[in-house]
N, C-alpha and C positions, 0 to 999 in steps of 0.2 A: 491444184492439191493430187497427189497420185496419187489412190484409194491402195487396200489394200486391204482384200474380203477374205474373212474366213468364212468356209461355208461346214456348216453341222450333221451330220449324215451320210448317212450312204445308196439309201436306196434306188430306184425309179425318180419318184422326183425330186432328191437332187440332183441327179444328175437333170432334169430338165433346167434347175435352177442353175446350174453349172454351164451346160449350154449357152446357158440367154443370159450372164457374165462375160463366158469364154472372149467375145470380142470388143469385150468394153477397154475405156484405155483402165492401166496397174493391174494388182499380180490377181488371183487369185487363189489358199491354198484351202485344204479340207479337214476335215479329219472326221470319223466312222471308226466302226467297231470289223467292220468287213473292207477291202481292196475291193469296191469297183471299180473295174476300167475305164467306163467314161469318164469316169472322175479322174481318174490319179491319169489319163490325157488328157486331159484339160487344165488342168491345177499346173500351176507352178510347184507346189509343194504335198506332200499331203500325206498323214500322221494317222497310224492305228492305234483309237486310245477307246475309252467307256466312255461313250457321249453324255450319258446319263451321272455320270461324276465331273460335277462345278471346277473342279479343283486341276482337274487333267485339263479341260479345256480351256481355260482360262490362261493354262501353263500355255500350253499351246499358242494362243492367240500371244499374248508377250513375245514369245519367241520369235514370229513374223511377221511381228509389229505392228498386225490388227487394226485398223482405223473403223473398218465396219464388222458384221458380224450376222449372218442369216440362221435361223436354223430349221430345219424340215420337219424331224421329224418329234409328235405328240410328247413320247417318255421324256426326252431332253427338256420342252417346257416345264413338264410336271416336275422333273426333279429340281426345280430351278437355272438354268444352267443360262438364260436372257440375264437374271436376278445380278450373275457373278460375276459378267461380260461389260453388264450397264457400271458393271460401281469397281471393275477395273481398269473402266474409262470405253469401252468398246459399244460405241454406240451396236446394238444390236435388233436388225427387223425382228421380232414375235417379241412376241409379252412376256410379261412377265409371272410369277408363276399362281400370284394372286389373280391377278385378272387373266392366264390362261384355265380358271377351271370352270371359265363359259364353254370349256369340253371335258373336261377334264372332272368334274363330278357334277352328272348328272341332276344330280339331287339341286346341289344350288342353281344350274341352270334353269332348269325349270322354277326355279323360287326364284329368284333373279328376272325371268318375265312378266312373274305373276307381278310383284309388284312392283316396275316397273311398266304395268299396259304394255309390252312389248305384243305385238297383234300377232295372229296364230296360231296362240298358245293353246296346247293343246287339253283337256280335263283329265290329273293326274293328282296323285296321291305319293310319299315316299313312305320309304320304310325300313326300320330299323328290327323289325319283327318277321320270323318269313311268315307264321303261324298267322300273325292278323292281313302277312300280304296275300296268305289262301283264303283265308273267311271272306278279306275284300274282292276275289276275283271269284265268291260261287255271288258274290251279294251281287256284282257292277251286272246292270241292263245294256248290256253288249259286252263285244271282243275289246280285246286290250292288250299292246305289246308291252313286256316284260324285260325292264331294262337293268345291267346292272351299277349301281353311279356311279364309280370308276372306269378308267381305262380298261379296254376288255379288242382292242385293235377289230373292233370291227364286227364281231362272230358271236360277245356275247348277247344281241338280244333276241328271244323268242317274241314273236307273234301269232296269237290267238283266234284260231279257226284262220289261217296262213300256212305258217310254219308248225304249230301243235296244236291241242286242243286244250280246253282248258283244268284237264286233270296230267295232261303231261306237260304245264306248265305249273303248277302244283311242285308235280314232281319236281320240275328243274328245282325249282324254288326250294326243297325241304333238301335234294341233294348238294344245293350248290353251297361254299364255304362266305359267299355272300357278305356284309355287314352292311351295307344298304340298296335297294333295288326304289325304282321307280316302276311306277305302272301307272300306262297313262292309254289313253282312248283310242281304241285302233282306226290307223288315218288308212282311209283307201282312196286311190287314184297313181299316178304315175309320179315318183320321184324325179327332183334333180336338180341343180348344187350350181351355187353363183358362188364365187370368188371374190371379197374383196380388200384392197390392198388400204390401211389406214393407218393411218398419223398422224399427231394433229388437231383432233375432232374430226377429222375431213376421211370420205372415204370415194375412191376410186372402183367400177366395178367392172370385174371380167364378163365374158362370153357363158350363156348357160351352160349345163354339162349334164347328160344324165349316166352313173355308173348303173354297173351292174355286178350285182352282189352274192348272186346264189353261183354253185361251182359249174354249174352244167349247160346246156342248151338247155331253150327251151325255158329256162327263169326256173332250174326243177336245181333239188344238193342242199347241199348248205350255207349257210354264208362264209362269204372269202373278204380281204383285202378289199377286192375289187375284181374283179375280172378280165374291165377293158370297160371301153365308154366312147362318149363319141358329143358334137358340138356340128353346128349347123352354124355355114353360112353368115344367117343374121345374129344379135344377143341373145335372142328364141332359140327355141328348140322348137318341131314341126308338128307337135303335141301338145302345144300355148302359144302364146297371140301377145304382143308387146304387153301389154294388159297385164296384162300374171305375173310375166320380169319384171316389173315395172312395182308388181303390189310386193315382188319378193323383196324388194332393192329396199325398197320404203321399206321392208321391215329391220335389214342392216342399218338403215339409218337411222333407225328409232333406237337399238341394239346399240348402235355403235354411239350417237346420246347419253343415251345411258349407262355407258361403261365409260368410269374416267379415267383417264391416262393410256390407254388402250390401242399397242403398234403391232404393226405383226400383218398377216392377213387372218381375214377374218374369216369365215367360212360358212358359208348356209344350206343347210341342205331339206329339204323342202319338198314337200308330195302336195302338188293340187290338184282339188278335193274337187266340188259341185261349188265349191264355196271360195273358192280360188284356195292361191298357196297358204298352206300351214307349218308350222316349222315341226321339223324331224326330231333335228340336234344342229348345234354350234361343232365347228373346232374353229383352232384357235391355230389354222397352219394351213401352205398350199393339198387341195386333196392330192391320193397317190389312187388311181388315174388321173387327178382331172388335171394335176398340173404340164402333163405331158400335151392335154389337148389348148390350153389357152395359150403357156408361152410361148409357142411355137408361132401363132400366129402374130404375138406380141410386134409391134412397128413401134410403140417407146421402148427408148435402152433402158431397162430395167431398174440399170443404177443408177439413171438420173431417178426412176421412184427414192433407190436410199436416202443416196448425199439428201433429197430434200427433204426427206424426213426426217433424218436426223437433225439439218440445219434449220429448221422450226420454216420451211418455207412450202409455200401451198405447193402440194403433191402434182405434177405433171398431168397433165389430160390423157384419159390413154388413147393409145390407133392400134386399131386391128386391123390382119390384110381378111382382107371377106373371106376366106378358105371354108369350109366345113373338115371335119379331121373323122376321123376312128381313129384309139387305141385298142388294143387287143395283146395280151399278159397271154407266153409262157410259160407255164408254169410247173414245178416236179408231179411228176406220176404219185395220188395219192395229197396230192393238198389238196381240202384243206384238216382231214381227219387224221391223217399216216402221210403224211409228205416225202418222197424219197431222198433226204439230206446228203450229201457226201457222193452223189453221182457228179462224173467228167461230163460232164455237155460241150458241142460244139455250138460255136454259136459264129455264121461264118458274116463279118457285115462291110464286108467290100462288095459283097454282089445286093447290098439296098442300091451303089448307085447306077450300078446297071437294071434292076426297077426301075425306078427313077427316071435314066431314059428312054426304056422303050415306052414310056406311061407320058412323057413334054415328047415323043416323035409322033403321036397317035394323037395328042391333044394342039388346041389352037388357041390356050394358052398366052396371058402375058404374058410377064416375067413374076408380074405378082403373087398369080391365080395359078400359073402350073403346078404339076400334079410332084413331089415331094413325099421323100417315105422317111422318119427318124427310128434310130434302134436306141432304146434307153435302157443300162442296165442297172438292174434292180437291188435282187439281194441274190447276189451269187461275190463267191470266192474266189479271185484271182491268184492261182497258187501260183509257182514256178511251172509245174508242170499241167499251168491248164487251167482250165476254170468249173469250178463248182458248184453245185447246186446245194443252198440252206435247207429255211425249211419253209420259207418261205415265195416271192413271187419271185422267180426265176431273169426278166426281160422282156419288154413291150417292145412294137412296132407302131407307130407312128402315121397311118396313113391320109394325105393333105391334099384338098382336090375342090372344083366348083361345091360340089356335093358330099353328099354325104354320100349315096352310092359311090359313087368314082374312088370316094379318100376310104370304102371300104373294099378296094377290087385294087389299090397301092398296097394297102394294109396285109391282105390276104396272098397277095404272091410277096410281099417282103420278105413274110415269115418263112412262108412255103418253101424260097430259096436260102433262106437268112441259117436257116436248121434247127429239127421240133423233136428229133429224135432222142427220147428219154421222155417228154415232156408231152402239156396237155395247156389244148388251148378251146377256149369258147369262139367259136368261127362263127355265130350265127348271131353275132357283134355288127351294129351298123349294115345286116342285112335288110334290104328293102321292105323284106314282107315279117319284118318282125318291131322295124321302125311304122310300117302301116298298121301295125297290130297296137302300137301308144295311141293315136291317133283314133283307130278303131277303140278305144276303150276308153278317151277320153268325151270324146261326142256320145258314147252309153250311157253314163256318170254322170253330161253332161244333160245329155236327153232326159233325165232322169229325174233332173233340175227343175227345169219348167213347169 
């Protein structure tokens, strides 16, 4: 049977998904509110529509005779797009609205963890009364993370003792229009994520990734949707060991066992603390940028994962190229607080091949681990007269090599050649000194636990 896959979403994460499916047999169609030129170039057809409108997405799925669908963004899951596609007979690799609450409702997420004894859950309380939440801050013995219960695009959390004082956190609550918030103990350590493909009660895990949320170099500035990320050539990261990784996988496995009928990607964001991994949050889809670290090194055909999930077959065991990856985003000037939307940018993706050729000439690696660079368009609008910025991240470059340091060098050179005029980049992501800081930080934390 020839498959026709519908991809929902138009960001960098979705460009990575499209690239992973483009060489598979069958056809690929996509829909999004913006024309992502990378996705448009790979797809057999593209439709501009509101991806939070279940009827619009389902109508397009019927028009192209889709047999499978993959949903990228969380907003579409929250809107019940997976429900509508499933009900229309299009198997969708993404959770239905109720199961997606593991991400879309942080109060539900924490209560779910408590009810099912999921390991790694921090101390927490939920509040609908902001005055009561402020009183809890005053009475709590220690620092807290303040989290709106709903979706905020990764930008709504305030951490006392890191991003703000207790008084500033209370002012944040009083001036917000949130109807529910979660207050939980501040976790101290190093963050990392593990993404798992889930269907039919099974899960298959991918390499750990570390994202960088802060806007500016040195981990300064406001939180963003993610300025970039890196992974190592093994499943774990330099500041952790295999046991830490497997402890995180055990948390994901316990969560999948407790979730009835979950399908799609389950993304665990963890804090590696002195006592092991604790859960910062769960997401119900690929991470952005983490999809751009994991999918390019996936040897297993992603379409085989989708068809096995639909056909109730065992999910294939995953194989990955033994390569490190470094992803760096180029974002509009002013991002995230006052982004320069509507600015025309020039991105020369032809030079990426030149960078790869130069690095391969200098490398003795075999074909499987030879340096590589990939460009992923994100939140840009491809118009007749050029490519324009939106209010979010513009494009990312991912370097792949045998070591994180080499991957970073490839990514940096590719960014320089591709062009960043009018855009800003966190150049320190993947740099040896920043990675060493993470290692030293965990050594200090674990030394304090001895």
